[in-house]
C-alpha positions as CSV (number, residue, x, y, z in Angstrom):
1,D,-8.4,5.6,-41.0
2,E,-11.8,5.0,-39.4
3,P,-14.7,6.0,-41.8
4,R,-16.6,8.0,-39.1
5,F,-13.6,10.4,-38.7
6,Q,-12.8,11.0,-42.4
7,K,-14.4,11.5,-45.8
8,A,-12.5,11.4,-49.1
9,G,-9.2,11.5,-47.1
10,F,-10.1,14.6,-45.1
11,I,-10.4,14.5,-41.3
12,N,-14.0,15.3,-40.1
13,Q,-13.0,17.7,-37.2
14,G,-16.7,17.7,-36.0
15,A,-16.8,14.0,-35.7
16,V,-13.5,13.9,-33.9
17,R,-14.5,16.5,-31.4
18,E,-17.9,14.9,-30.7
19,Y,-16.1,11.6,-30.1
20,A,-13.6,13.2,-27.7
21,E,-16.5,14.8,-25.8
22,E,-18.1,11.4,-25.4
23,L,-14.8,9.9,-24.1
24,I,-14.2,12.8,-21.7
25,E,-17.7,12.4,-20.3
26,Q,-17.6,8.5,-20.1
27,Y,-14.2,8.3,-18.5
28,D,-14.3,11.5,-16.4
29,V,-11.2,13.1,-18.0
30,R,-10.7,16.5,-16.6
31,S,-9.5,18.8,-19.3
32,G,-9.5,22.5,-19.0
33,Q,-10.7,23.2,-22.6
34,G,-12.6,20.0,-23.2
35,P,-11.8,18.2,-26.5
36,I,-9.5,20.8,-27.7
37,T,-7.1,20.5,-24.6
38,I,-3.6,19.4,-25.5
39,A,-2.9,16.2,-23.6
40,R,0.5,17.2,-22.3
41,S,-1.2,20.2,-20.5
42,M,-3.4,17.8,-18.4
43,S,-2.4,16.3,-15.1
44,G,-0.7,12.8,-15.2
45,G,-3.9,11.1,-14.0
46,N,-6.0,12.7,-16.6
47,Q,-3.4,11.8,-19.3
48,Q,-3.7,8.3,-18.2
49,K,-7.5,8.3,-18.2
50,A,-7.4,9.8,-21.7
51,I,-5.1,6.9,-22.9
52,I,-7.3,4.3,-21.2
53,A,-10.4,5.9,-22.7
54,R,-8.8,5.8,-26.2
55,E,-7.6,2.2,-25.9
56,L,-10.6,0.7,-24.2
57,D,-13.1,2.3,-26.5
58,R,-11.6,0.4,-29.5
59,E,-13.0,-2.8,-28.0
60,K,-10.2,-5.1,-29.1
61,P,-10.1,-8.6,-27.6
62,L,-6.9,-8.0,-25.8
63,V,-5.9,-5.0,-23.5
64,V,-2.2,-4.6,-22.8
65,A,-1.5,-2.4,-19.8
66,V,2.1,-1.7,-19.0
67,Q,2.6,0.2,-15.7
68,P,-0.9,1.8,-16.1
69,T,-0.8,3.6,-12.7
70,R,2.8,4.6,-12.4
71,G,3.2,8.0,-10.8
72,L,-0.6,8.6,-10.3
73,D,-2.6,9.6,-7.2
74,V,-4.7,7.2,-5.3
75,G,-8.0,8.4,-7.0
76,A,-6.7,7.9,-10.5
77,I,-5.2,4.5,-9.5
78,E,-8.5,3.3,-8.3
79,Y,-10.3,4.6,-11.4
80,I,-7.9,2.8,-13.7
81,H,-8.0,-0.5,-11.7
82,G,-11.8,-0.3,-11.9
83,Q,-11.7,0.1,-15.7
84,L,-9.3,-2.9,-16.1
85,V,-11.5,-5.1,-13.9
86,A,-14.5,-4.1,-15.9
87,E,-12.9,-5.0,-19.1
88,R,-11.9,-8.4,-17.7
89,D,-15.5,-8.8,-16.5
90,K,-16.7,-8.1,-20.0
91,G,-14.6,-11.1,-21.2
92,R,-11.7,-9.3,-22.7
93,A,-8.2,-10.5,-21.9
94,V,-6.1,-8.1,-19.9
95,L,-2.3,-8.4,-19.8
96,L,-1.0,-6.4,-17.0
97,A,2.7,-5.8,-16.8
98,S,3.7,-4.0,-13.5
99,L,6.4,-3.7,-11.1
100,E,3.8,-2.9,-8.4
101,L,3.3,-6.2,-6.7
102,D,0.3,-5.1,-4.8
103,E,-1.3,-4.0,-8.0
104,V,-0.5,-7.4,-9.6
105,M,-1.8,-9.3,-6.6
106,N,-5.1,-7.3,-6.4
107,L,-5.9,-7.3,-10.2
108,S,-4.7,-10.7,-11.5
109,D,-6.5,-14.0,-12.0
110,R,-3.1,-15.6,-12.8
111,I,0.4,-14.3,-12.3
112,L,3.4,-15.2,-14.5
113,V,6.9,-14.1,-13.3
114,M,9.7,-13.5,-15.8
115,Y,13.4,-13.4,-15.0
116,E,16.0,-12.9,-17.7
117,G,13.4,-13.3,-20.5
118,E,12.1,-16.6,-19.3
119,I,8.9,-17.4,-17.4
120,V,10.2,-18.8,-14.1
121,G,6.8,-19.2,-12.2
122,E,3.1,-19.3,-12.6
123,F,0.9,-18.5,-9.6
124,D,-2.6,-18.0,-8.4
125,P,-2.7,-14.7,-6.5
126,K,-5.0,-16.2,-3.9
127,Q,-2.4,-18.9,-3.1
128,T,0.9,-16.8,-3.1
129,N,2.4,-13.8,-1.4
130,V,4.6,-10.9,-2.3
131,Q,7.6,-12.5,-0.7
132,E,7.4,-15.6,-2.8
133,L,6.9,-13.6,-6.0
134,G,9.9,-11.5,-5.1
135,L,12.2,-14.6,-4.8
136,Y,11.1,-15.6,-8.3
137,M,11.5,-12.1,-9.7
138,A,15.0,-11.9,-8.3
139,G,16.0,-15.3,-9.9
140,A,16.4,-17.0,-6.5
141,K,13.6,-19.5,-7.4
142,R,12.2,-21.0,-10.5
143,M,9.6,-23.7,-11.4
144,E,10.4,-27.1,-12.9
145,E,8.6,-28.4,-16.0
146,G,5.8,-29.9,-13.9
147,G,5.0,-26.7,-12.1
148,R,6.9,-27.5,-8.9
149,P,9.6,-25.3,-7.4
150,A,13.1,-26.2,-8.6
């Protein structure tokens, strides 16, 4: 629906290809046939980079990243973490939902733990540890109204 990619209801293939080439270059997406590569034929890391490129380029005020590094190699994980931190540093809100506690601890400014659909704890990652978070995640602990452990 974006005007730069269509005219009178027809897709401007040249504009789409040019845009894809820009994102491939900017986000270092390794694709065998450049902008005409089918995403499912790329490695998992490059598929994730392509998704990150598409979503971050839209410059929305909120980025929602759910398990953004699941199943990726170390290099791709570092790259995606860097992109999420860069978006935060630009002033965009980043909501990270992950089961990887190290990822949560390293990327977060604030951590909310949910258990059975309720927020049971709020933490500063600099003042908590993985063991404490695990207790809240398992439902063994929860916060009271005033922010103190129950």
